[in-house]
C-alpha positions in Angstrom: 0.0 0.0 0.0 1.0 3.6 -0.7 0.3 6.2 2.0 -0.3 9.7 0.5 0.4 12.4 3.0 -0.8 16.0 2.6 -0.1 18.7 5.2 -2.9 21.4 5.3 -3.9 24.7 6.8 -7.0 26.3 5.3 -6.6 24.7 1.9 -10.3 24.6 0.9 -9.6 26.2 -2.5 -6.7 23.9 -3.4 -7.2 20.6 -1.7 -10.3 19.4 -3.8 -8.3 19.8 -7.0 -5.5 17.6 -5.7 -7.9 15.0 -4.3 -9.7 14.8 -7.7 -6.3 14.1 -9.3 -5.6 11.3 -6.8 -9.0 9.8 -7.3 -8.3 9.6 -11.1 -5.1 7.6 -10.6 -4.8 4.3 -12.4 -3.1 3.0 -9.3 -5.7 2.3 -6.5 -3.8 0.7 -3.6 -3.4 3.8 -1.5 -4.7 5.7 1.5 -4.8 9.5 1.9 -3.8 11.0 5.2 -4.3 14.7 6.0 -2.0 16.3 8.5 -4.0 19.3 9.4 -2.7 22.4 11.3 -5.8 24.0 12.9 -7.7 24.8 9.7 -10.7 27.1 10.2 -12.2 26.8 6.8 -13.8 23.7 5.0 -10.5 21.8 4.6 -11.5 19.1 7.1 -15.0 18.7 5.7 -13.6 18.4 2.2 -11.1 15.8 3.3 -13.7 13.7 5.0 -16.0 13.8 2.0 -13.1 12.3 0.0 -12.6 9.6 2.5 -9.2 10.9 3.8 -7.9 10.0 7.3 -7.3 13.2 9.3 -4.6 13.7 11.9 -4.7 17.0 13.6 -1.7 18.9 15.0 -1.7 19.4 18.7 0.5 22.5 18.6 -0.3 25.6 16.6 2.0 26.8 13.8 3.9 23.6 13.6 4.3 24.0 9.9 4.3 21.3 7.2 7.0 19.2 8.8 4.8 18.6 11.8 1.8 17.7 9.7 3.8 15.3 7.6 5.3 13.6 10.6 2.0 13.3 12.5 0.4 11.8 9.5 3.3 9.4 8.7 3.0 8.0 12.2 -0.4 6.7 11.3 0.5 5.5 7.8 -0.2 1.8 7.0 1.7 1.8 3.7 5.2 0.5 3.1 5.8 3.6 0.9 5.0 7.2 1.7 4.3 9.9 -0.9 4.4 13.5 0.4 2.3 16.0 -1.6 1.4 19.6 -1.0 -2.3 20.6 -1.1 -1.8 23.0 -4.0 0.1 20.5 -6.3 -1.4 18.4 -9.1 -0.5 15.0 -10.5 -1.4 13.3 -13.8 -3.6 10.2 -13.8 -0.6 7.8 -14.2 1.8 9.7 -11.9 1.7 7.2 -9.1 1.9 4.0 -11.1 4.8 5.2 -13.3 6.7 6.6 -10.3 6.3 3.4 -8.3 7.4 1.3 -11.3 10.5 3.4 -11.7 11.3 3.2 -8.0 11.1 -0.6 -8.1 13.2 -0.9 -11.3 15.9 1.4 -9.9 15.7 -0.1 -6.4 15.3 3.3 -4.8 14.5 3.9 -1.1 13.7 7.6 -1.4 13.1 9.7 -4.5 12.3 13.2 -5.6 10.5 14.5 -8.7 11.0 17.1 -11.3 8.5 19.9 -11.2 6.7 21.9 -13.8 4.4 25.0 -13.3 0.7 24.4 -13.3 0.3 27.5 -15.4 2.4 27.4 -18.5 4.1 30.8 -18.2 7.5 31.1 -19.9 9.1 32.7 -16.9 7.9 30.0 -14.6 9.0 27.2 -17.0 12.5 28.8 -17.0 12.7 29.1 -13.2 11.6 25.5 -12.6 13.6 24.2 -15.5 16.7 25.7 -13.9 15.7 24.2 -10.5 15.2 20.8 -12.2 18.7 20.9 -13.7 20.1 21.8 -10.3 18.5 18.9 -8.4 19.4 16.5 -11.2 23.1 17.3 -11.0 23.1 17.4 -7.2 21.3 14.0 -6.8 24.8 12.4 -7.3 26.4 14.7 -4.7 23.9 15.9 -2.1 20.2 15.0 -2.5 17.7 17.8 -3.0 13.9 17.6 -3.5 10.8 19.7 -2.9 8.4 18.5 -0.2 5.5 18.6 -2.6 6.8 15.5 -4.4 8.8 13.0 -2.2 8.5 9.2 -2.1 10.2 7.5 0.8 9.9 4.0 2.3 8.2 4.0 5.6 11.0 2.1 7.4 13.5 4.7 6.2 11.3 7.6 7.2 11.1 6.1 10.7 14.8 5.4 10.8 15.7 9.1 10.2 12.8 10.2 12.5 11.0 12.0 9.8 11.2 15.7 9.0 13.1 18.0 11.4 10.4 20.2 12.8 12.9 22.7 14.2 14.0 23.8 10.7 12.3 26.9 9.4 13.3 26.7 5.7 14.1 23.8 3.4 13.2 21.0 5.8 12.4 19.0 2.7 16.0 19.3 1.5 17.3 18.3 4.9 14.9 15.3 4.9 16.2 13.8 1.6 19.8 14.6 2.5 19.5 12.6 5.7 17.5 9.8 4.0 20.1 9.6 1.3 22.7 8.6 3.8 20.8 5.5 4.8 19.1 4.5 1.5 19.4 5.0 -2.3 18.1 8.4 -3.5 17.5 9.6 -7.0 15.3 12.0 -9.0 12.7 10.2 -11.0 13.1 10.5 -14.7 9.6 9.4 -15.9 7.2 11.7 -14.0 6.8 15.4 -13.3 4.8 17.0 -10.5 2.6 19.9 -11.4 3.9 22.6 -9.0 2.0 25.6 -7.7 3.6 29.0 -8.1 1.4 30.4 -5.3 4.4 31.4 -3.1 6.0 33.2 -6.1 2.7 35.0 -6.9 2.3 36.2 -3.3 5.9 37.3 -2.6 7.2 38.0 -6.1 9.6 35.9 -8.2 12.6 38.0 -7.4 12.0 38.0 -3.7 11.5 34.2 -3.6 14.6 33.7 -5.8 16.7 35.7 -3.5 15.4 34.0 -0.4 16.1 30.6 -2.0 19.6 31.7 -3.0 20.6 33.1 0.5 18.9 30.1 2.1 21.1 27.7 0.0 24.2 29.7 0.9 23.3 29.6 4.6 22.8 25.9 4.5 26.2 25.3 2.9 28.3 27.5 5.2 26.2 27.6 8.4 23.9 24.7 8.4 20.1 24.4 8.5 18.0 27.5 9.2 16.3 27.3 12.5 15.4 30.9 13.0 13.1 33.3 11.1 15.9 35.3 9.4 14.2 34.8 6.0 10.7 35.5 7.2 9.5 32.4 5.5 5.7 32.2 5.5 3.6 29.3 4.0 0.2 30.6 5.2 -0.8 32.7 2.3 -4.0 34.5 1.7 -6.4 32.5 -0.5 
């Protein structure tokens, strides 16, 4: 079984679109677990209507790392798939990805990403990012949290996502997982990635934050303070 894990906070406008994508998958042996952080809109109602299991955070403002970890603790699948509520996947995404994971004998894997809206600027930005994570997969694993596969036993071994990290906890996750299992970027699937953060903060601002964040991680380690004012709770 595959356990699909989605962290949420007030995602009533985005979650239904992702859940519809999941329901259309040609792979059916899965469960969906929502790790919710105190949603006050219709997120929980929507998740229940789609038959999702819901695990609620016990501490406010825990961030996606907490939601993912809490949900993963209840997962029944041997493989975990972490998605973000505003991402989208094609109907054969899961079946193709799992087949490639098996063929390449992977324990943890990331995905290439493409923008949901086909803007040239966004295609260039994400194309550059895809090239970067492709090269780095052989040196230091990198992947976005909206598209990570990981075997449950490996997730448990590394004790999940580090909830003390403020920025790039997904990069830290695959880096640590890659030390105990085989990591690669999947070649045969792409995840449809939301540019919501870029729309809210501006592409230049996000690009600069990502650049300085990467530099900080290289020279000073993981970011555990709010120096970049990283906010994932955007207006709808």
